N, CA, C and O atoms as a CHARMM CRD file, in Angstrom:
* protein
*
  344
    1    1 MET  N   -117.14000 199.07900 113.58600 PROA 1      0.00000
    2    1 MET  CA  -116.99000 198.09000 114.63800 PROA 1      0.00000
    3    1 MET  C   -117.98200 198.37600 115.77200 PROA 1      0.00000
    4    1 MET  O   -117.62700 198.94100 116.80700 PROA 1      0.00000
    5    2 THR  N   -119.18500 197.98300 115.55200 PROA 2      0.00000
    6    2 THR  CA  -120.17200 198.24500 116.58100 PROA 2      0.00000
    7    2 THR  C   -120.74900 196.98000 117.18800 PROA 2      0.00000
    8    2 THR  O   -121.58000 197.06500 118.09100 PROA 2      0.00000
    9    3 ASN  N   -120.33700 195.81000 116.72400 PROA 3      0.00000
   10    3 ASN  CA  -120.91200 194.59400 117.28900 PROA 3      0.00000
   11    3 ASN  C   -120.33100 194.31000 118.67200 PROA 3      0.00000
   12    3 ASN  O   -119.31800 194.89300 119.05800 PROA 3      0.00000
   13    4 LYS  N   -120.97300 193.41800 119.40900 PROA 4      0.00000
   14    4 LYS  CA  -120.58100 193.14000 120.79400 PROA 4      0.00000
   15    4 LYS  C   -119.19300 192.52100 120.88400 PROA 4      0.00000
   16    4 LYS  O   -118.43900 192.81100 121.81300 PROA 4      0.00000
   17    5 ARG  N   -118.85900 191.67800 119.92900 PROA 5      0.00000
   18    5 ARG  CA  -117.54600 191.05000 119.97100 PROA 5      0.00000
   19    5 ARG  C   -116.45600 192.11000 119.89500 PROA 5      0.00000
   20    5 ARG  O   -115.47400 192.04400 120.63500 PROA 5      0.00000
   21    6 SER  N   -116.62000 193.07100 119.02000 PROA 6      0.00000
   22    6 SER  CA  -115.60200 194.10600 118.90100 PROA 6      0.00000
   23    6 SER  C   -115.55700 194.97300 120.16200 PROA 6      0.00000
   24    6 SER  O   -114.49800 195.48700 120.52100 PROA 6      0.00000
   25    7 MET  N   -116.69500 195.13700 120.83500 PROA 7      0.00000
   26    7 MET  CA  -116.68900 195.87900 122.09600 PROA 7      0.00000
   27    7 MET  C   -115.83000 195.14700 123.12100 PROA 7      0.00000
   28    7 MET  O   -115.06300 195.77500 123.85100 PROA 7      0.00000
   29    8 VAL  N   -115.95500 193.83300 123.17800 PROA 8      0.00000
   30    8 VAL  CA  -115.15000 193.03400 124.10600 PROA 8      0.00000
   31    8 VAL  C   -113.68400 193.09600 123.69500 PROA 8      0.00000
   32    8 VAL  O   -112.80600 193.24700 124.54500 PROA 8      0.00000
   33    9 ASP  N   -113.41600 192.98000 122.40400 PROA 9      0.00000
   34    9 ASP  CA  -112.03400 193.04700 121.92400 PROA 9      0.00000
   35    9 ASP  C   -111.39100 194.38400 122.28700 PROA 9      0.00000
   36    9 ASP  O   -110.25100 194.42600 122.74900 PROA 9      0.00000
   37   10 ARG  N   -112.12300 195.46400 122.07900 PROA 10     0.00000
   38   10 ARG  CA  -111.58200 196.79200 122.41700 PROA 10     0.00000
   39   10 ARG  C   -111.38100 196.92100 123.91500 PROA 10     0.00000
   40   10 ARG  O   -110.37500 197.47500 124.35800 PROA 10     0.00000
   41   11 TRP  N   -112.33300 196.41200 124.71100 PROA 11     0.00000
   42   11 TRP  CA  -112.21200 196.50300 126.16800 PROA 11     0.00000
   43   11 TRP  C   -110.99500 195.71400 126.65700 PROA 11     0.00000
   44   11 TRP  O   -110.21500 196.21100 127.46900 PROA 11     0.00000
   45   12 LEU  N   -110.83600 194.47500 126.15500 PROA 12     0.00000
   46   12 LEU  CA  -109.69800 193.65500 126.56300 PROA 12     0.00000
   47   12 LEU  C   -108.37300 194.28500 126.13800 PROA 12     0.00000
   48   12 LEU  O   -107.40700 194.27300 126.90100 PROA 12     0.00000
   49   13 GLY  N   -108.32300 194.82700 124.93800 PROA 13     0.00000
   50   13 GLY  CA  -107.10900 195.48600 124.46500 PROA 13     0.00000
   51   13 GLY  C   -106.74800 196.69000 125.31100 PROA 13     0.00000
   52   13 GLY  O   -105.58400 196.89100 125.65700 PROA 13     0.00000
   53   14 ALA  N   -107.75600 197.49600 125.64500 PROA 14     0.00000
   54   14 ALA  CA  -107.51600 198.67100 126.48200 PROA 14     0.00000
   55   14 ALA  C   -107.09500 198.26100 127.89000 PROA 14     0.00000
   56   14 ALA  O   -106.21800 198.88700 128.48400 PROA 14     0.00000
   57   15 LYS  N   -107.71200 197.22100 128.41900 PROA 15     0.00000
   58   15 LYS  CA  -107.36800 196.72600 129.75800 PROA 15     0.00000
   59   15 LYS  C   -105.92400 196.24000 129.78500 PROA 15     0.00000
   60   15 LYS  O   -105.16900 196.58300 130.69500 PROA 15     0.00000
   61   16 ALA  N   -105.53800 195.44200 128.79000 PROA 16     0.00000
   62   16 ALA  CA  -104.16300 194.93400 128.72000 PROA 16     0.00000
   63   16 ALA  C   -103.17300 196.09200 128.57500 PROA 16     0.00000
   64   16 ALA  O   -102.14800 196.11800 129.25500 PROA 16     0.00000
   65   17 SER  N   -103.46800 197.03600 127.70500 PROA 17     0.00000
   66   17 SER  CA  -102.58200 198.18100 127.50200 PROA 17     0.00000
   67   17 SER  C   -102.42000 198.99000 128.77800 PROA 17     0.00000
   68   17 SER  O   -101.30500 199.35300 129.15500 PROA 17     0.00000
   69   18 ARG  N   -103.53400 199.27100 129.44100 PROA 18     0.00000
   70   18 ARG  CA  -103.50800 200.06900 130.66600 PROA 18     0.00000
   71   18 ARG  C   -102.71300 199.36100 131.75800 PROA 18     0.00000
   72   18 ARG  O   -101.88500 199.97500 132.43100 PROA 18     0.00000
   73   19 LEU  N   -102.97000 198.07100 131.92800 PROA 19     0.00000
   74   19 LEU  CA  -102.28800 197.30400 132.96500 PROA 19     0.00000
   75   19 LEU  C   -100.77500 197.26000 132.70500 PROA 19     0.00000
   76   19 LEU  O    -99.97700 197.47200 133.61700 PROA 19     0.00000
   77   20 LEU  N   -100.39500 196.98400 131.46500 PROA 20     0.00000
   78   20 LEU  CA   -98.97000 196.90600 131.13400 PROA 20     0.00000
   79   20 LEU  C    -98.29100 198.26200 131.28600 PROA 20     0.00000
   80   20 LEU  O    -97.15900 198.34200 131.76300 PROA 20     0.00000
   81   21 LYS  N    -98.97600 199.32300 130.88100 PROA 21     0.00000
   82   21 LYS  CA   -98.39900 200.66100 131.01300 PROA 21     0.00000
   83   21 LYS  C    -98.22800 201.03700 132.48100 PROA 21     0.00000
   84   21 LYS  O    -97.18400 201.56300 132.86800 PROA 21     0.00000
   85   22 GLU  N    -99.25000 200.77100 133.30500 PROA 22     0.00000
   86   22 GLU  CA   -99.17400 201.09000 134.73700 PROA 22     0.00000
   87   22 GLU  C    -98.05600 200.32200 135.43000 PROA 22     0.00000
   88   22 GLU  O    -97.42600 200.83200 136.35500 PROA 22     0.00000
   89   23 GLU  N    -97.81200 199.08800 134.97800 PROA 23     0.00000
   90   23 GLU  CA   -96.79200 198.24100 135.59000 PROA 23     0.00000
   91   23 GLU  C    -95.39900 198.51800 135.01900 PROA 23     0.00000
   92   23 GLU  O    -94.40900 197.99300 135.52900 PROA 23     0.00000
   93   24 GLY  N    -95.31300 199.33000 133.97500 PROA 24     0.00000
   94   24 GLY  CA   -94.03200 199.70900 133.40900 PROA 24     0.00000
   95   24 GLY  C    -93.44100 198.72400 132.41600 PROA 24     0.00000
   96   24 GLY  O    -92.23500 198.73800 132.16800 PROA 24     0.00000
   97   25 TYR  N    -94.27600 197.87100 131.84700 PROA 25     0.00000
   98   25 TYR  CA   -93.79900 196.90700 130.85900 PROA 25     0.00000
   99   25 TYR  C    -93.75400 197.54800 129.48100 PROA 25     0.00000
  100   25 TYR  O    -94.62400 198.34700 129.13300 PROA 25     0.00000
  101   26 LYS  N    -92.74600 197.20100 128.70000 PROA 26     0.00000
  102   26 LYS  CA   -92.69000 197.61700 127.30400 PROA 26     0.00000
  103   26 LYS  C    -93.51900 196.62600 126.49500 PROA 26     0.00000
  104   26 LYS  O    -93.40200 195.41400 126.67200 PROA 26     0.00000
  105   27 TYR  N    -94.35000 197.14900 125.61400 PROA 27     0.00000
  106   27 TYR  CA   -95.19700 196.28100 124.79600 PROA 27     0.00000
  107   27 TYR  C    -94.34100 195.31300 123.97400 PROA 27     0.00000
  108   27 TYR  O    -94.69500 194.14400 123.81900 PROA 27     0.00000
  109   28 SER  N    -93.22700 195.79800 123.45400 PROA 28     0.00000
  110   28 SER  CA   -92.36900 194.93200 122.64300 PROA 28     0.00000
  111   28 SER  C    -91.79300 193.78400 123.46900 PROA 28     0.00000
  112   28 SER  O    -91.65800 192.66900 122.96400 PROA 28     0.00000
  113   29 ASP  N    -91.45400 194.04300 124.72900 PROA 29     0.00000
  114   29 ASP  CA   -90.93300 192.97800 125.59400 PROA 29     0.00000
  115   29 ASP  C    -92.00800 191.93200 125.89000 PROA 29     0.00000
  116   29 ASP  O    -91.73300 190.73200 125.89400 PROA 29     0.00000
  117   30 VAL  N    -93.22200 192.39300 126.13400 PROA 30     0.00000
  118   30 VAL  CA   -94.32200 191.46900 126.42500 PROA 30     0.00000
  119   30 VAL  C    -94.61500 190.62100 125.19200 PROA 30     0.00000
  120   30 VAL  O    -94.80200 189.40900 125.30200 PROA 30     0.00000
  121   31 ALA  N    -94.65700 191.24800 124.02100 PROA 31     0.00000
  122   31 ALA  CA   -94.90400 190.50300 122.78000 PROA 31     0.00000
  123   31 ALA  C    -93.82800 189.43900 122.58500 PROA 31     0.00000
  124   31 ALA  O    -94.13000 188.30600 122.21100 PROA 31     0.00000
  125   32 ARG  N    -92.58000 189.80400 122.83800 PROA 32     0.00000
  126   32 ARG  CA   -91.48700 188.84500 122.68300 PROA 32     0.00000
  127   32 ARG  C    -91.63100 187.68800 123.67500 PROA 32     0.00000
  128   32 ARG  O    -91.43200 186.53100 123.30400 PROA 32     0.00000
  129   33 ARG  N    -91.97300 187.98700 124.92400 PROA 33     0.00000
  130   33 ARG  CA   -92.15600 186.93700 125.92800 PROA 33     0.00000
  131   33 ARG  C    -93.33100 186.02800 125.59500 PROA 33     0.00000
  132   33 ARG  O    -93.34400 184.85400 125.96600 PROA 33     0.00000
  133   34 MET  N    -94.31500 186.57500 124.89300 PROA 34     0.00000
  134   34 MET  CA   -95.47400 185.78700 124.47800 PROA 34     0.00000
  135   34 MET  C    -95.19400 185.03300 123.17600 PROA 34     0.00000
  136   34 MET  O    -96.02900 184.25800 122.71000 PROA 34     0.00000
  137   35 ARG  N    -94.01700 185.26600 122.59500 PROA 35     0.00000
  138   35 ARG  CA   -93.64200 184.66600 121.31100 PROA 35     0.00000
  139   35 ARG  C    -94.64800 185.02400 120.21900 PROA 35     0.00000
  140   35 ARG  O    -95.11800 184.17900 119.45800 PROA 35     0.00000
  141   36 MET  N    -94.95100 186.31700 120.18300 PROA 36     0.00000
  142   36 MET  CA   -95.93900 186.84300 119.25000 PROA 36     0.00000
  143   36 MET  C    -95.30800 188.02600 118.52500 PROA 36     0.00000
  144   36 MET  O    -94.63400 188.83900 119.15800 PROA 36     0.00000
  145   37 PRO  N    -95.50900 188.14100 117.21300 PROA 37     0.00000
  146   37 PRO  CA   -95.00100 189.32900 116.52300 PROA 37     0.00000
  147   37 PRO  C    -95.58100 190.60400 117.15800 PROA 37     0.00000
  148   37 PRO  O    -96.74000 190.63500 117.57400 PROA 37     0.00000
  149   38 TYR  N    -94.76000 191.63700 117.22100 PROA 38     0.00000
  150   38 TYR  CA   -95.21500 192.88000 117.82800 PROA 38     0.00000
  151   38 TYR  C    -96.44400 193.42400 117.10400 PROA 38     0.00000
  152   38 TYR  O    -97.35500 193.94900 117.74300 PROA 38     0.00000
  153   39 SER  N    -96.47800 193.30300 115.77800 PROA 39     0.00000
  154   39 SER  CA   -97.62000 193.82800 115.01300 PROA 39     0.00000
  155   39 SER  C    -98.92000 193.11900 115.40500 PROA 39     0.00000
  156   39 SER  O    -99.97700 193.74900 115.46200 PROA 39     0.00000
  157   40 THR  N    -98.84700 191.82000 115.67200 PROA 40     0.00000
  158   40 THR  CA  -100.02800 191.06700 116.10400 PROA 40     0.00000
  159   40 THR  C   -100.46400 191.51800 117.48600 PROA 40     0.00000
  160   40 THR  O   -101.65000 191.73600 117.73200 PROA 40     0.00000
  161   41 PHE  N    -99.48900 191.65700 118.39700 PROA 41     0.00000
  162   41 PHE  CA   -99.79500 192.10400 119.75800 PROA 41     0.00000
  163   41 PHE  C   -100.40500 193.50100 119.73700 PROA 41     0.00000
  164   41 PHE  O   -101.34400 193.78800 120.47800 PROA 41     0.00000
  165   42 SER  N    -99.87000 194.35400 118.89300 PROA 42     0.00000
  166   42 SER  CA  -100.39100 195.71700 118.77800 PROA 42     0.00000
  167   42 SER  C   -101.83200 195.71800 118.27200 PROA 42     0.00000
  168   42 SER  O   -102.66600 196.47500 118.76900 PROA 42     0.00000
  169   43 ALA  N   -102.12300 194.87700 117.29200 PROA 43     0.00000
  170   43 ALA  CA  -103.49300 194.79200 116.75900 PROA 43     0.00000
  171   43 ALA  C   -104.45500 194.31000 117.84400 PROA 43     0.00000
  172   43 ALA  O   -105.58800 194.78700 117.92300 PROA 43     0.00000
  173   44 LYS  N   -104.01900 193.38300 118.66800 PROA 44     0.00000
  174   44 LYS  CA  -104.86900 192.87700 119.75600 PROA 44     0.00000
  175   44 LYS  C   -105.09100 193.97100 120.80200 PROA 44     0.00000
  176   44 LYS  O   -106.20500 194.12700 121.30300 PROA 44     0.00000
  177   45 ARG  N   -104.04200 194.72800 121.13700 PROA 45     0.00000
  178   45 ARG  CA  -104.18300 195.80900 122.12000 PROA 45     0.00000
  179   45 ARG  C   -105.13600 196.89900 121.63800 PROA 45     0.00000
  180   45 ARG  O   -105.82200 197.53000 122.44200 PROA 45     0.00000
  181   46 ARG  N   -105.17700 197.11700 120.33800 PROA 46     0.00000
  182   46 ARG  CA  -106.06500 198.14200 119.77600 PROA 46     0.00000
  183   46 ARG  C   -107.47200 197.62400 119.51600 PROA 46     0.00000
  184   46 ARG  O   -108.33800 198.38300 119.08200 PROA 46     0.00000
  185   47 GLY  N   -107.71500 196.32500 119.77900 PROA 47     0.00000
  186   47 GLY  CA  -109.05000 195.76700 119.59200 PROA 47     0.00000
  187   47 GLY  C   -109.35700 195.37600 118.16800 PROA 47     0.00000
  188   47 GLY  O   -110.51200 195.10800 117.83800 PROA 47     0.00000
  189   48 HSD  N   -108.34900 195.33600 117.31500 PROA 48     0.00000
  190   48 HSD  CA  -108.56000 194.95300 115.91700 PROA 48     0.00000
  191   48 HSD  C   -108.54400 193.44100 115.75100 PROA 48     0.00000
  192   48 HSD  O   -108.93800 192.91900 114.70800 PROA 48     0.00000
  193   49 SER  N   -108.09000 192.74500 116.77800 PROA 49     0.00000
  194   49 SER  CA  -108.01200 191.29500 116.76500 PROA 49     0.00000
  195   49 SER  C   -108.33000 190.81800 118.18000 PROA 49     0.00000
  196   49 SER  O   -108.19800 191.58000 119.13800 PROA 49     0.00000
  197   50 SER  N   -108.73900 189.58300 118.30900 PROA 50     0.00000
  198   50 SER  CA  -109.14600 189.06000 119.62000 PROA 50     0.00000
  199   50 SER  C   -107.97100 188.43700 120.37400 PROA 50     0.00000
  200   50 SER  O   -107.11000 187.78800 119.78000 PROA 50     0.00000
  201   51 PHE  N   -107.95200 188.64300 121.68000 PROA 51     0.00000
  202   51 PHE  CA  -107.04500 187.91400 122.55300 PROA 51     0.00000
  203   51 PHE  C   -107.68600 186.55700 122.84400 PROA 51     0.00000
  204   51 PHE  O   -108.89400 186.47900 123.06600 PROA 51     0.00000
  205   52 SER  N   -106.89800 185.50500 122.84500 PROA 52     0.00000
  206   52 SER  CA  -107.39000 184.19700 123.27200 PROA 52     0.00000
  207   52 SER  C   -107.19600 184.10300 124.78700 PROA 52     0.00000
  208   52 SER  O   -106.44800 184.88400 125.37500 PROA 52     0.00000
  209   53 PHE  N   -107.87900 183.13500 125.41200 PROA 53     0.00000
  210   53 PHE  CA  -107.68700 182.97200 126.85500 PROA 53     0.00000
  211   53 PHE  C   -106.23600 182.65600 127.19700 PROA 53     0.00000
  212   53 PHE  O   -105.70600 183.23500 128.14500 PROA 53     0.00000
  213   54 PRO  N   -105.56600 181.75300 126.45800 PROA 54     0.00000
  214   54 PRO  CA  -104.15700 181.49600 126.79700 PROA 54     0.00000
  215   54 PRO  C   -103.28100 182.75000 126.70100 PROA 54     0.00000
  216   54 PRO  O   -102.32400 182.89400 127.46200 PROA 54     0.00000
  217   55 GLU  N   -103.60000 183.64500 125.78100 PROA 55     0.00000
  218   55 GLU  CA  -102.83600 184.89600 125.67200 PROA 55     0.00000
  219   55 GLU  C   -103.08600 185.79700 126.87300 PROA 55     0.00000
  220   55 GLU  O   -102.14700 186.37500 127.42200 PROA 55     0.00000
  221   56 ILE  N   -104.34200 185.92100 127.28200 PROA 56     0.00000
  222   56 ILE  CA  -104.65700 186.71200 128.47200 PROA 56     0.00000
  223   56 ILE  C   -103.99000 186.08700 129.69000 PROA 56     0.00000
  224   56 ILE  O   -103.43600 186.79800 130.52900 PROA 56     0.00000
  225   57 TYR  N   -104.04100 184.76900 129.79000 PROA 57     0.00000
  226   57 TYR  CA  -103.43300 184.06900 130.92100 PROA 57     0.00000
  227   57 TYR  C   -101.92000 184.30000 130.94600 PROA 57     0.00000
  228   57 TYR  O   -101.33700 184.45200 132.02000 PROA 57     0.00000
  229   58 THR  N   -101.28800 184.32600 129.78400 PROA 58     0.00000
  230   58 THR  CA   -99.85300 184.59800 129.71200 PROA 58     0.00000
  231   58 THR  C    -99.54000 186.00300 130.19700 PROA 58     0.00000
  232   58 THR  O    -98.55200 186.20800 130.90200 PROA 58     0.00000
  233   59 ILE  N   -100.36700 186.97200 129.82900 PROA 59     0.00000
  234   59 ILE  CA  -100.17200 188.33600 130.32600 PROA 59     0.00000
  235   59 ILE  C   -100.27600 188.34300 131.84700 PROA 59     0.00000
  236   59 ILE  O    -99.51000 189.03100 132.52100 PROA 59     0.00000
  237   60 CYS  N   -101.21700 187.58400 132.38500 PROA 60     0.00000
  238   60 CYS  CA  -101.37800 187.49900 133.83600 PROA 60     0.00000
  239   60 CYS  C   -100.15100 186.85000 134.49000 PROA 60     0.00000
  240   60 CYS  O    -99.71200 187.28500 135.55500 PROA 60     0.00000
  241   61 LEU  N    -99.60900 185.82700 133.86500 PROA 61     0.00000
  242   61 LEU  CA   -98.40600 185.19100 134.40500 PROA 61     0.00000
  243   61 LEU  C    -97.21900 186.15100 134.38500 PROA 61     0.00000
  244   61 LEU  O    -96.42200 186.17200 135.32200 PROA 61     0.00000
  245   62 ILE  N    -97.10100 186.93200 133.33700 PROA 62     0.00000
  246   62 ILE  CA   -96.00300 187.89000 133.21400 PROA 62     0.00000
  247   62 ILE  C    -96.12400 188.98200 134.26800 PROA 62     0.00000
  248   62 ILE  O    -95.13000 189.36600 134.88400 PROA 62     0.00000
  249   63 THR  N    -97.34000 189.48300 134.47700 PROA 63     0.00000
  250   63 THR  CA   -97.54300 190.63200 135.36300 PROA 63     0.00000
  251   63 THR  C    -97.90400 190.26600 136.79000 PROA 63     0.00000
  252   63 THR  O    -97.79400 191.09800 137.69000 PROA 63     0.00000
  253   64 GLY  N    -98.33500 189.02100 137.00900 PROA 64     0.00000
  254   64 GLY  CA   -98.75400 188.61300 138.34700 PROA 64     0.00000
  255   64 GLY  C   -100.17600 189.01700 138.69200 PROA 64     0.00000
  256   64 GLY  O   -100.56200 188.97800 139.86000 PROA 64     0.00000
  257   65 HSD  N   -100.96000 189.40400 137.69700 PROA 65     0.00000
  258   65 HSD  CA  -102.35200 189.79100 137.92800 PROA 65     0.00000
  259   65 HSD  C   -103.27700 188.58900 137.80300 PROA 65     0.00000
  260   65 HSD  O   -102.92300 187.57100 137.20900 PROA 65     0.00000
  261   66 ASP  N   -104.45900 188.72600 138.37000 PROA 66     0.00000
  262   66 ASP  CA  -105.46500 187.67100 138.35200 PROA 66     0.00000
  263   66 ASP  C   -106.22800 187.70100 137.02700 PROA 66     0.00000
  264   66 ASP  O   -106.62600 188.77700 136.58100 PROA 66     0.00000
  265   67 PRO  N   -106.44200 186.54900 136.38800 PROA 67     0.00000
  266   67 PRO  CA  -107.21300 186.53000 135.14000 PROA 67     0.00000
  267   67 PRO  C   -108.62500 187.10100 135.29000 PROA 67     0.00000
  268   67 PRO  O   -109.20900 187.55900 134.30800 PROA 67     0.00000
  269   68 GLY  N   -109.17300 187.07900 136.49500 PROA 68     0.00000
  270   68 GLY  CA  -110.49700 187.64000 136.73000 PROA 68     0.00000
  271   68 GLY  C   -110.57200 189.13100 136.43700 PROA 68     0.00000
  272   68 GLY  O   -111.65800 189.66700 136.21500 PROA 68     0.00000
  273   69 GLU  N   -109.43600 189.79800 136.43400 PROA 69     0.00000
  274   69 GLU  CA  -109.41600 191.22700 136.11400 PROA 69     0.00000
  275   69 GLU  C   -109.73500 191.47700 134.64600 PROA 69     0.00000
  276   69 GLU  O   -110.02000 192.60900 134.25400 PROA 69     0.00000
  277   70 PHE  N   -109.68800 190.42900 133.83800 PROA 70     0.00000
  278   70 PHE  CA  -109.92600 190.55200 132.40800 PROA 70     0.00000
  279   70 PHE  C   -111.32500 190.11700 132.00200 PROA 70     0.00000
  280   70 PHE  O   -111.57000 189.82400 130.83200 PROA 70     0.00000
  281   71 VAL  N   -112.23800 190.07300 132.95400 PROA 71     0.00000
  282   71 VAL  CA  -113.63400 189.78300 132.63100 PROA 71     0.00000
  283   71 VAL  C   -114.32400 191.11500 132.36200 PROA 71     0.00000
  284   71 VAL  O   -114.40800 191.96300 133.25000 PROA 71     0.00000
  285   72 PRO  N   -114.81400 191.30200 131.14600 PROA 72     0.00000
  286   72 PRO  CA  -115.44500 192.58100 130.80400 PROA 72     0.00000
  287   72 PRO  C   -116.70300 192.83100 131.62500 PROA 72     0.00000
  288   72 PRO  O   -117.33100 191.89100 132.11200 PROA 72     0.00000
  289   73 PRO  N   -117.07100 194.11300 131.77900 PROA 73     0.00000
  290   73 PRO  CA  -118.32400 194.41900 132.46100 PROA 73     0.00000
  291   73 PRO  C   -119.50600 193.81300 131.71800 PROA 73     0.00000
  292   73 PRO  O   -119.44000 193.56900 130.51400 PROA 73     0.00000
  293   74 ARG  N   -120.56500 193.58000 132.43600 PROA 74     0.00000
  294   74 ARG  CA  -121.75700 192.93900 131.86900 PROA 74     0.00000
  295   74 ARG  C   -122.27600 193.66600 130.62300 PROA 74     0.00000
  296   74 ARG  O   -122.77700 193.02300 129.70000 PROA 74     0.00000
  297   75 SER  N   -122.16400 194.97700 130.58800 PROA 75     0.00000
  298   75 SER  CA  -122.67100 195.74900 129.44700 PROA 75     0.00000
  299   75 SER  C   -121.95600 195.37800 128.14700 PROA 75     0.00000
  300   75 SER  O   -122.49900 195.58800 127.06200 PROA 75     0.00000
  301   76 HSD  N   -120.76000 194.83700 128.24600 PROA 76     0.00000
  302   76 HSD  CA  -120.01800 194.44400 127.05800 PROA 76     0.00000
  303   76 HSD  C   -120.29900 192.99100 126.65600 PROA 76     0.00000
  304   76 HSD  O   -119.86700 192.54900 125.59200 PROA 76     0.00000
  305   77 LEU  N   -121.01000 192.26100 127.49100 PROA 77     0.00000
  306   77 LEU  CA  -121.23000 190.84300 127.24400 PROA 77     0.00000
  307   77 LEU  C   -122.61800 190.51400 126.71100 PROA 77     0.00000
  308   77 LEU  O   -122.85600 189.38600 126.27800 PROA 77     0.00000
  309   78 ARG  N   -123.53700 191.47400 126.73300 PROA 78     0.00000
  310   78 ARG  CA  -124.88600 191.20700 126.24100 PROA 78     0.00000
  311   78 ARG  C   -124.82800 190.80900 124.78100 PROA 78     0.00000
  312   78 ARG  O   -124.10500 191.41100 123.98700 PROA 78     0.00000
  313   79 LEU  N   -125.57300 189.81800 124.44800 PROA 79     0.00000
  314   79 LEU  CA  -125.65800 189.39200 123.05500 PROA 79     0.00000
  315   79 LEU  C   -126.94800 189.91200 122.44500 PROA 79     0.00000
  316   79 LEU  O   -127.97800 189.99800 123.11200 PROA 79     0.00000
  317   80 SER  N   -126.87600 190.24900 121.19900 PROA 80     0.00000
  318   80 SER  CA  -128.07000 190.71000 120.49600 PROA 80     0.00000
  319   80 SER  C   -129.00500 189.52100 120.29100 PROA 80     0.00000
  320   80 SER  O   -128.53600 188.41300 120.03400 PROA 80     0.00000
  321   81 PRO  N   -130.33000 189.73000 120.40100 PROA 81     0.00000
  322   81 PRO  CA  -131.25100 188.62700 120.16200 PROA 81     0.00000
  323   81 PRO  C   -131.17000 188.17700 118.71600 PROA 81     0.00000
  324   81 PRO  O   -130.96600 188.98600 117.81100 PROA 81     0.00000
  325   82 LYS  N   -131.33200 186.87100 118.50600 PROA 82     0.00000
  326   82 LYS  CA  -131.31900 186.34100 117.15800 PROA 82     0.00000
  327   82 LYS  C   -132.61700 186.69700 116.46000 PROA 82     0.00000
  328   82 LYS  O   -133.68800 186.72400 117.06600 PROA 82     0.00000
  329   83 HSD  N   -132.49400 186.96700 115.18100 PROA 83     0.00000
  330   83 HSD  CA  -133.68600 187.27000 114.40100 PROA 83     0.00000
  331   83 HSD  C   -134.32100 185.95100 113.95300 PROA 83     0.00000
  332   83 HSD  O   -133.64000 185.04000 113.48300 PROA 83     0.00000
  333   84 ARG  N   -135.61400 185.88100 114.10900 PROA 84     0.00000
  334   84 ARG  CA  -136.33600 184.67700 113.68900 PROA 84     0.00000
  335   84 ARG  C   -136.73900 184.81600 112.23100 PROA 84     0.00000
  336   84 ARG  O   -137.03900 185.90000 111.73200 PROA 84     0.00000
  337   85 ARG  N   -136.73200 183.68400 111.58800 PROA 85     0.00000
  338   85 ARG  CA  -137.17100 183.68500 110.20000 PROA 85     0.00000
  339   85 ARG  C   -138.68600 183.60700 110.16300 PROA 85     0.00000
  340   85 ARG  O   -139.29100 182.86800 110.94000 PROA 85     0.00000
  341   86 PRO  N   -139.30700 184.36800 109.26300 PROA 86     0.00000
  342   86 PRO  CA  -140.78600 184.32600 109.17900 PROA 86     0.00000
  343   86 PRO  C   -141.30500 183.06300 108.58400 PROA 86     0.00000
  344   86 PRO  O   -142.51700 182.89400 108.45400 PROA 86     0.00000
Protein backbone atom coordinates (compact mmCIF):
# COMPACT_ATOMS: atom_id res chain seq x y z
CA UNK A 1 0.00 0.00 0.00
CA UNK A 2 2.22 2.75 -1.20
CA UNK A 3 -0.05 4.73 -3.51
CA UNK A 4 -1.32 8.19 -2.55
CA UNK A 5 -4.90 7.08 -2.07
CA UNK A 6 -3.87 4.55 0.55
CA UNK A 7 -1.77 7.23 2.27
CA UNK A 8 -4.91 9.38 2.56
CA UNK A 9 -6.96 6.39 3.71
CA UNK A 10 -4.42 5.55 6.41
CA UNK A 11 -4.17 9.20 7.50
CA UNK A 12 -7.97 9.58 7.74
CA UNK A 13 -8.30 6.29 9.62
CA UNK A 14 -5.60 7.27 12.09
CA UNK A 15 -7.13 10.73 12.53
CA UNK A 16 -10.59 9.28 13.21
CA UNK A 17 -9.18 6.69 15.62
CA UNK A 18 -7.11 9.26 17.50
CA UNK A 19 -9.97 11.74 17.76
CA UNK A 20 -12.46 9.12 18.97
CA UNK A 21 -9.99 7.69 21.48
CA UNK A 22 -9.11 11.15 22.87
CA UNK A 23 -12.82 11.98 23.22
CA UNK A 24 -13.54 8.67 24.97
CA UNK A 25 -15.84 7.16 22.36
CA UNK A 26 -16.08 3.40 21.93
CA UNK A 27 -15.48 2.40 18.33
CA UNK A 28 -18.38 -0.06 18.51
CA UNK A 29 -20.76 2.69 19.67
CA UNK A 30 -19.67 5.01 16.87
CA UNK A 31 -20.07 2.24 14.28
CA UNK A 32 -23.56 1.52 15.59
CA UNK A 33 -24.52 5.22 15.49
CA UNK A 34 -23.25 5.37 11.91
CA UNK A 35 -25.33 2.27 11.09
CA UNK A 36 -22.21 0.53 9.87
CA UNK A 37 -20.98 -2.97 10.72
CA UNK A 38 -18.13 -2.80 13.22
CA UNK A 39 -15.88 -4.80 10.87
CA UNK A 40 -16.38 -2.20 8.12
CA UNK A 41 -15.70 0.68 10.52
CA UNK A 42 -12.59 -1.09 11.77
CA UNK A 43 -11.29 -1.59 8.22
CA UNK A 44 -11.80 2.13 7.52
CA UNK A 45 -10.00 3.13 10.74
CA UNK A 46 -7.04 0.95 9.77
CA UNK A 47 -6.88 2.50 6.28
CA UNK A 48 -7.87 -0.71 4.49
CA UNK A 49 -10.98 0.97 3.12
CA UNK A 50 -11.90 4.58 2.33
CA UNK A 51 -14.10 6.85 4.41
CA UNK A 52 -16.68 8.73 2.35
CA UNK A 53 -17.36 12.40 3.04
CA UNK A 54 -20.79 11.62 4.56
CA UNK A 55 -19.09 9.15 6.92
CA UNK A 56 -16.49 11.71 7.99
CA UNK A 57 -19.26 14.29 8.39
CA UNK A 58 -21.22 11.86 10.59
CA UNK A 59 -18.17 11.39 12.82
CA UNK A 60 -17.97 15.18 13.09
CA UNK A 61 -21.65 15.40 14.02
CA UNK A 62 -21.20 12.72 16.69
CA UNK A 63 -18.09 14.32 18.20
CA UNK A 64 -18.78 18.00 17.54
CA UNK A 65 -15.55 18.47 15.59
CA UNK A 66 -15.11 20.52 12.43
CA UNK A 67 -14.87 18.57 9.14
CA UNK A 68 -11.87 20.75 8.26
CA UNK A 69 -9.86 18.75 10.80
CA UNK A 70 -10.09 15.82 8.40
CA UNK A 71 -8.25 17.48 5.53
CA UNK A 72 -4.97 15.60 5.10
CA UNK A 73 -1.67 17.48 4.95
CA UNK A 74 -0.56 18.54 1.50
CA UNK A 75 2.13 15.83 1.42
CA UNK A 76 -0.62 13.21 1.39
CA UNK A 77 -2.55 14.86 -1.43
CA UNK A 78 0.10 15.07 -4.16
CA UNK A 79 -0.81 13.02 -7.17
CA UNK A 80 1.73 11.14 -9.19
CA UNK A 81 2.23 12.52 -12.71
CA UNK A 82 0.51 10.55 -15.43
CA UNK A 83 2.72 8.59 -17.74
CA UNK A 84 2.48 9.62 -21.36
CA UNK A 85 2.23 7.08 -24.07
CA UNK A 86 5.07 7.17 -26.62
